[in-house]
C-alpha angles and dihedrals in degrees: 000000000000128000118209113242125221089259092053092050092049091048091050090052091050090047091054092048092050090048091050090048093053090046091053090049091051091049091050089055094048098044096068090048091052092046093049092049090046093052091047093049093046096046101033105026096083091058094052113104141135089266091051091054098041106039133077125249114266142178092046092315091300092111141017127055143301104243098127091049091047093052092043093054090052091050092052095047095047096047091045089051092048090054104037103039098058093043093044093048092046092050092048090048091054095046093045104037107023114021121090122231100258139125094279094055091045089052090050091049090050090049091052091051092048091048089057090058097050111115115250092240089061090052087051092055089047090051091053093049098041108033106019099042111015099041091032098231090136122205098328146130089264094055093045093046093048090051090051090047093055090046093053099039094097091058092053094044096048095044091047093049090051091050093047093049090050090066107095115256088226089070090059094044091051090053094046090050088055091056099259119148122238092256092048089051092050094045100046104029115014101044097043090052094047102043092098091057092046089056088061089066090046090053092052091046092053092053094049096041094052094048102044119109111168098058094051096038091072100031112041118335119106130211091229134349124180093207139052121252114260100190138015089260092065126092118244143191117248133203096234093050091042090054090051092047097050091043099050114006108044120070121216097028114155112255092239096053100080090046092052092049091050091048093052091047091053090045090055091051093046092048094051091044093049092054091049092046092050091050091047091052090049091053093046089054089057094057117113096207 
């Protein structure tokens, strides 16, 4: 019934070219990831075993396993999450639901953005001065985790604010019209409908926390420890630092060992992220809008 005009045909050609361009850009992003994972699996996969995961390093860290570093990484990630997520969510709730749009909130938002751009080595020096020396935590899991928490706070705050603002304003107005207080509205309506978005920030935080080296190198991670940490005031080994050490500081390390450590580190991050993503998908499926 309708005949395509010259303008329609030209627009369709441009649309196909743009679509092809975006597809090529996506492929260019995916190919390096696949290549990196392929190299790690090929080089480090043969060394992965139960003994490698559950034994301590030995022979000057040129043999043995990575169990202390594996446990230490889990310690650091969990403690950092326990500190940063509540504070980050609370700050985002205040800025999104309570604070007025004035010069003070704009300064706070600018500070959050700037904090996200601070190099990790600067966070490390701050952690040494604040948590190791001033608060007297020493070089410990607590000091390292607090440093990581400060470093990842902007990610949690920004992602939480975006998730809160995505909840329709009509939901809030309906609750207020029914006589609910602002906190009751946030607790029973806004937060349940924004949890899936908040988890996005948690996923990003897990990835960055598990892979950082500089902040923990000066605040709590050890070159080698023959024992597991018992409390948050103990030092610990960590996967990221262990990877740096066996790759650059220890002579006579088997060629496959650094690849195996890197593969396990990526597997930890992917596992934690997969759990968070699955939970986020589950929560999104329960949304009514």
